[in-house]
C-alpha positions in Angstrom: 4.9 5.5 14.5 3.4 8.9 15.2 6.0 10.7 13.1 5.4 8.3 10.3 1.7 8.8 10.4 2.1 12.6 10.4 4.5 12.5 7.5 2.4 10.0 5.6 -0.7 12.1 6.1 1.0 15.3 4.8 2.4 13.4 1.8 -1.1 12.0 1.0 -2.8 15.4 1.2 -0.2 16.9 -1.1 0.0 14.0 -3.6 -3.8 13.2 -3.8 -4.4 15.5 -6.8 -1.8 13.6 -8.8 -3.5 10.3 -8.0 -6.8 11.7 -9.0 -5.4 12.8 -12.4 -3.6 9.5 -13.0 -6.7 7.4 -12.0 -9.0 9.6 -14.2 -6.6 9.1 -17.2 -6.6 5.3 -16.7 -10.4 5.0 -16.3 -11.0 7.2 -19.4 -8.7 5.0 -21.5 -10.6 1.9 -20.3 -14.0 3.4 -21.0 -12.9 4.5 -24.5 -11.8 1.0 -25.3 -14.8 -0.7 -23.9 -17.3 1.7 -25.6 -16.0 1.1 -29.1 -17.2 -1.7 -31.4 -14.0 -1.4 -33.4 -11.7 -4.3 -32.5 -8.8 -1.8 -32.5 -10.4 1.4 -31.3 -8.6 4.7 -31.3 -7.8 5.5 -27.7 -9.2 8.8 -26.5 -6.3 9.8 -24.4 -6.0 13.1 -22.6 -2.7 14.6 -21.5 -1.9 15.6 -17.9 -2.9 19.2 -18.5 -6.0 18.3 -20.4 -7.1 15.9 -17.7 -6.7 18.6 -15.1 -8.8 21.0 -17.1 -11.4 18.3 -17.7 -11.7 17.6 -13.9 -12.0 21.3 -13.0 -14.6 21.9 -15.7 -16.6 18.8 -14.6 -16.4 18.8 -10.8 -14.4 21.8 -9.7 -11.1 22.1 -7.8 -12.4 20.2 -4.8 -12.4 17.0 -7.0 -8.7 16.8 -6.7 -9.1 15.7 -3.2 -11.6 12.9 -3.9 -10.8 9.8 -1.9 -8.7 11.8 0.6 -10.6 10.1 3.5 -9.7 6.5 2.7 -6.3 7.6 1.5 -5.6 9.0 5.0 -6.8 5.7 6.5 -4.3 3.9 4.3 -1.5 5.8 6.0 -2.0 3.0 8.6 -0.8 0.4 6.1 3.0 0.8 6.6 2.4 1.4 10.3 0.6 -2.0 10.6 3.3 -3.6 8.4 6.2 -2.5 10.5 4.4 -3.2 13.7 3.5 -6.8 12.7 7.1 -7.2 11.3 8.7 -6.1 14.6 6.4 -8.2 16.7 7.0 -11.3 14.6 10.7 -10.7 14.6 10.9 -10.4 18.4 8.9 -13.6 18.9 11.1 -15.5 16.4 14.3 -14.2 18.0 13.1 -15.0 21.5 12.1 -18.6 20.6 15.4 -19.3 18.8 17.4 -17.8 21.5 15.6 -19.9 24.1 16.4 -23.0 22.1 20.1 -22.1 21.9 20.3 -21.5 25.6 18.4 -24.7 26.4 21.1 -26.5 24.3 23.8 -25.1 26.6 24.9 -21.9 24.8 24.1 -19.7 27.8 24.9 -16.3 26.3 23.6 -17.0 22.8 21.3 -14.6 21.0 19.7 -15.8 17.8 20.5 -14.0 14.5 17.9 -14.0 11.8 18.8 -14.9 8.2 18.0 -13.1 5.0 15.2 -15.7 4.3 13.8 -15.0 7.8 13.5 -11.3 6.9 12.1 -12.2 3.5 9.2 -14.3 5.0 8.6 -11.9 7.9 8.4 -9.0 5.4 5.9 -11.0 3.2 3.7 -12.0 6.2 3.6 -8.4 7.7 2.7 -6.9 4.3 0.0 -9.7 3.8 -1.6 -8.7 7.1 -1.4 -5.0 6.5 -2.8 -5.1 2.9 -5.6 -7.6 3.8 -6.8 -5.3 6.6 -6.6 -2.0 4.6 -7.5 -3.3 1.1 -11.2 -2.3 1.3 -10.1 1.3 1.7 -8.0 0.9 -1.4 -11.1 -0.1 -3.3 -13.1 2.9 -2.0 -10.2 5.3 -2.7 -9.8 4.1 -6.2 -13.5 4.5 -7.0 -13.6 8.0 -5.5 -10.5 9.1 -7.3 -11.8 7.7 -10.6 -15.0 9.8 -10.3 -17.4 6.9 -10.3 -21.0 8.4 -10.0 -22.0 5.9 -7.3 -18.8 6.4 -5.3 -19.2 10.2 -5.3 -22.5 9.7 -3.3 -20.6 8.1 -0.4 -21.0 10.4 2.7 -17.7 9.1 4.2 -15.3 6.2 4.0 -17.4 4.2 6.4 -20.5 4.9 4.4 -18.7 3.8 1.3 -17.7 0.5 2.9 -21.3 -0.1 4.1 -22.7 0.8 0.7 -20.4 -1.7 -1.1 -21.2 -4.4 1.4 -25.0 -3.7 1.0 -24.9 -3.6 -2.8 -22.1 -6.0 -3.7 -21.4 -8.1 -0.6 -18.1 -8.5 1.2 -16.5 -9.7 -2.0 -17.0 -6.2 -3.4 -14.5 -4.9 -1.0 -11.8 -7.3 -2.1 -12.1 -7.0 -5.9 -8.6 -7.4 -7.5 -6.9 -8.2 -4.2 -5.1 -11.3 -5.6 -2.9 -9.3 -8.0 -2.4 -6.6 -5.4 -1.2 -9.1 -2.8 1.2 -10.7 -5.2 2.7 -7.3 -6.1 2.8 -5.8 -2.6 3.8 -8.9 -0.6 6.6 -9.8 -3.0 7.9 -6.2 -3.1 7.9 -6.1 0.8 9.6 -9.4 1.1 12.4 -8.4 -1.3 12.7 -5.0 0.4 13.1 -6.3 3.9 15.6 -9.0 2.8 17.6 -6.5 0.8 17.6 -3.9 3.6 19.0 -6.5 6.0 21.7 -7.6 3.5 22.7 -4.0 2.7 22.9 -3.2 6.4 25.2 -6.2 7.0 27.4 -5.3 4.0 27.6 -1.6 5.1 28.4 -2.6 8.7 31.3 -4.8 7.6 32.6 -2.1 5.3 32.7 0.7 8.0 33.9 -1.6 10.9 37.6 -1.1 10.1 37.1 2.6 9.8 35.4 2.8 13.1 38.1 0.8 14.9 40.7 3.5 13.8 
């Protein structure tokens, strides 16, 4: 967990400028479309280099690390996900093993199926995303350069400001689509990892016996 947090923090610090550029491009495109009365407005797109120049000219180099606070907090997301997954897996294996042994199979140890991994992966991601989603909202607003968001003194101040001005619901805007995407992705990932592990283990077993 510690190694994962250190690696995740380093990756976040290095990649944050890219997220700022990408988010700025997306918001600029949306603003250009919404400001025009033309039903088919000409999109005012900026390339990657032009967006970088625009950010530097407007807010300086430090703007590339907007939202770094909540982004670092979000490093906890996969840590929470894998912790919840392992705990749920251990509980499920223990309960099923107990049932098997109660039925007379003394040395039995329960083995989870692909569907078990699928649902455990989904539940663990659901918990992790639900707990950290408010920081995703704050990070996105900061990286997009929203005027109100740039006044946040810290991640905690941002959370409190959103609650004060928009209510708790403001911290969970857009969470439904995010949950569908992230939960389904995690479920498929965990089930696929387990299946690939079993296939690989069977493939190398004859080689190891030699």
